N, C-alpha and C positions, 0 to 999 in steps of 0.2 A: 500595386504589387504587394504592398504590406498588408492591405485589407484582404486580398486573396489568400496570401500565405497564412494569415491569422485564421481566416474562415476555414481553410482546408485543415489546418492543425486542430481547430476546434472539432471538426467533423471526425477526424481520425481518432482524437482523444475520446470523444463521445462514443465512437464505434467500439472502442476497446472497453469502455465502461458500461455503456448502455446502448445496445444496437438499435433498439426501437426508437429511442429519443433522437439519435443521430439521423436515422432515416426520415423521421417526421420533419425535422428541421430542414433537411435537404430537399424533400419533396415540396414543402411549402415555399421555400426560396426559389425553386426552379419553376414551379407552376405559376408563381407570381410574375415571371418574366412575360407572361401573356397579358399582363395588365399594362405594360409600358406603353405600347402603341395606342390602345384605347384611351388611356388617360391623356395622352398627347392630343388626341382628337377631341375629347370632351372638354379639355382646357381651352383649346382654340375655339370650339363651338360656343363656350360660355363668353369668351372675349368678343366674338364677332356677332353674337345674337342681338338683333335690334329689338326683340321683344322678350325681356327676361322672364315674364310671367309664363311663357310657353317653353322655356328652356329647362326641361326636365331630363335628368340622367336616366337613360334606359337600362334596365337590368340586363338586356340582351348583350351589351358590350362586355359583361363579366362572365358570360356563360362559358367561353373557351377556357378561361383560367380555372373555373370550377370543375369542368369536365377533366381537365388535365390533372387537377389535384386528386379527384376521386379515382381516376384511372391509374395513376402512379401508386396510390394507396392499395388498390386491388392487385397490381403487379407484385407489390412487396408482400402481400399476403399469400399469393399463389406460388411464387417462386422462392426456393430456399435462398438464404443470404449469400451462400457461396456461389450461386449461379447468377447473381446479379452483377456481372461484369459489364456494365452498360457503357462501353466506349469510353467516355470521359465523365460518367455520371456518379453513381453511388460510391461512397467511401471504400466499399469492398474492392473496387477496381484499383485502389492504391497498392494492393498486395498481389495483383495479378496483371502482368503487363502483356498478356497474349493478345488482348483486344480482338478476340474472335467474334465475328458477327453472328449472333444468336437471335432467337426470337425476341428476347427482352430488348436487345439493341434496336431491332426494327420497330418494336412497339413504342419505345421512347421517341424514336424519330417521328412516328405518326402522331403521337400524343402531344409532343412538346415542340419539336423543331419545325415540322411541316406546317402546323398551324401558325407558328411565329412568322414564317416566310409568307404564308398566305395573308396574314394580317398586314404585312408591309405593303402588299399590292392593293388590297381592298381599302385600307385606311388611307393609303397614299392618294387614291382617287377621291375619297371623301374630303380629305384635307385640301386637295387642289380645288375642289368645288367651293369649299368654304372661303378660301383665299380669293377666288374669282368673284364671289358674291360680296365679300368684304370690301374689295377694291372698288366695286361699283357703288356700294353704299357710302363709303367715305367721300367719294368724289361728288356724290349727290347731297351730302349733309354738312360737310366741313370745308373750310377754306385753307387751313393749315393742317397737314397730315403727317408731319415728321414723326410725332410721338405715337401715332395710332396706326401707322402702316404695317406694324409688326414685322419689320425687316429682320429684326433679331431672331424671330421665330423661323423665318425662311432660312437664315444662315445656319441655324441649329439643324434644321432638317437636312440641309445639304451635307454637313459634316457627319451627322448621324447616319445618313444613308451610305456615305462612303465607308464609314467605320463598319457598318453592318455587312457591306459587300465584301470587304477585306476579311472580316471575321468568318463569314460563310465559306469564302474561298480557302482560307487557311485550314478550317476544320474539316470540310467535306472533300476538298480537292487535294490539298497537300497533306491532310491527315496529321496535323501537328499533335504533339503530346497533350493529353487532356488537361494537365496542370497549366500549360501555356494557354490553352483555350479558355480555361477558367479565368486566368489572369487578364486576357484580352476582354472578356465579357465584363469582368469587374471594372476594368478601366472605362469601358463604355458606359456602365451604370454610374460610375463616379463623375464622368463628364456630364451625364444626363442630370444628376442631382445638383452639381455645382452651378451649371449653366442656368438651370431654371431657378435655383435658389437665389441667383443674382438678378436676372432679368425679369423673372416672373413676379418677384416682390415689387420691383420698380414699376411694372406695367400697371397703369391705372385703368379704371373702368372707362370704356369708350363711349357707349351710347347712353349718355345721361341727358335726357332732353325733355324738360318741362312736362313731366308725365301727366300732371293733373290740371294743366291749364285749359280752361274752357272759354270759348268765345261764342258770339252769336252770329248767325248768318241768315240771310233771307232766302226762303224757299218759295217759289211762285205758288205752289199748291198748299203748303202748310204754314206759310207766313214765317215769323221769327222762330228759329230752331237753334238748339245748342249743338255746337260742333267741338269735338275734342281736337285740340291743335295737332296732336300726334296721331290722329286716327288715319290709318292708311286706307281710307275709303275709296270706293270707285270714283275716279275723276273724269269718267266719260262725259258726264253732264257738263262739267266745266269746259272740256275740250270742244263741246258742241256749241257753247255759248260764246260767240265772238265779242259780245258787249262786256262780259265778265273778263275775258282775256285782255281786252283793250284797257279796261279800268285798272286791272292789276298791273299791267305794264306801265301805265302812266304813274300809278302810285309808286312803283318801284323806281322808275326813272327820276321822279321828283325827289324821292327820299335820298337817293344816291347823289343827286346834283346839289341838293341844299345842305344836307348834313354829312355827306361823305361817310355813310355808315360802313362802307366796305373797308375803311381804314382800321376798323376794329379787328385786331389780329385773332380774336377768339370768336368771331362771328360764325354762327351756325345757321342752318336752314330753319330750325325751330325758332331761334331768336328773331330772325328776319321775318318769319311768318307772324310772330307775335306782334312785332312792331307795325307790320302792315295790316294787322287784324284780319288775317286770312287763314285758310286751312293749309297745313303744311303739304298735304298731298296735291292741292291745287297749285301751290307755288312750285313744287317739284315738277309737276306736269307742264307748267308754263315754261320752265327752263328746258326740259327734255323734248317736249313735243312741239311747242310753239317756236322757241328760239333755237332749237336743235343743238343744244349744248348742255352742260351740267352746272350746278351751283359753283363748284370749285373753279371751273374755267371762266365762268362769267365774272365772278368777283375778282379773281386774280388778273383778268384782263383789264378791269377798271384800275386795279392797283398799279399795273405796269404802265398804263396811260398816265397816271399821276407821276410815277417815278421818271418817266421820259421827260416830262416838263421840268422836273426838279434837276435832272442831270444836265439840261440845257440852260438852266438859270444860274447866273453868276452868284446869286444870293445863297445858293446851296453848295457853292464850291468848297466851303469849309467842312462840309459833311463827307465822311467816308462812304464808301459803297455800302458798308454794313449799316451806317446811319441812315442812308437813303432807304435801305430795305426796311428798317424799323418804321420810318416815317410813312412808308407805303403800305404797312400792315403785314409785312412778312416777319416770321419768327426766326428765320435763319438766312444767312448770306447765300448758302448753297441753293436753297429753294428759290430765292430771288433771282440768282444767276440763271437757273434752269428755265424758269418762267419767262425771264427777260429774253433769253436767247431764242426761245420758241417764237416769241412775238416779233423780235427785230432781226434775228439771225446772228447777233453778236452778244457778248457779255457786257454788262453795264460799264465796266471800266473802259473798254474799247469804244463804246458808244459815246461816253463822256468826252473822250479825247477828240473824236471826230466831229462832235456837234456842239462843243462849247462856244457860246457867243459872247 
């Protein structure tokens, strides 16, 4: 509210001192509102991209804001200042409260407000697709996903969407005073900045995976060849070769049985592929196509099996449920509880009471 009041006071003061300067500041600030949703999308795309080398920011996302900026400037040149009573827009409207719907009003709606609503729908679909792809990727690559599921981003989108819906309802249906509309939009932007200022800085890069690791593999036609561990190459040849599938399955089972590698809470698909000296795409294909599961489910099932034995053993009675979760490779008690309940139908504490020997 204070920021909105100060902003409006600044515009009114500048309007009385220098009309051109006040209009330029206003136009820039309002056309920049068309950058909010695209930046949300680009930020999420950067976080969820598995190939950072291909993650380039397209200029097309900034075209609506540029068109809005140029169009508003043209309107200011064409129409006299006294005619620019744009509903709740230019400072000139502070001196005329008739709010008559004229051509400039309609023009601003088409230049600024309609594109903003249109952005909400288009980028909403794009963001949904990114989240869907990201969910699939993290279940195929990681065993602990609490800090990389981006739930905070989803919560933000829910509140942001609700706020936008109320804002549009108040402005275009109830037709509240332009000053109050400016206040609501400023509060929305304040929430946007503070929320991302906190969670955005805390969010670390997700897909950091041994980018330059090279191993050798045997090809029947070419002999020894180099394979990039993170190369998402076509795995159809692997899926057709039953001997390779059996060999990889045996190596995986022996590794887990002898060294219990799955207890490493930071284990990733890339790290496991490196240990097994195989291609990451082959290992992923083995989980998805051969075992009909994913990396996350397979590893956490192994962890739950270990935790079940510990919960039934009197030697581990001194350990809390959280302690058992840590020993089993889970980073949090809540994740342990969820996975345990999926496997057994009950939470660990109930299972312990029922099965203690």
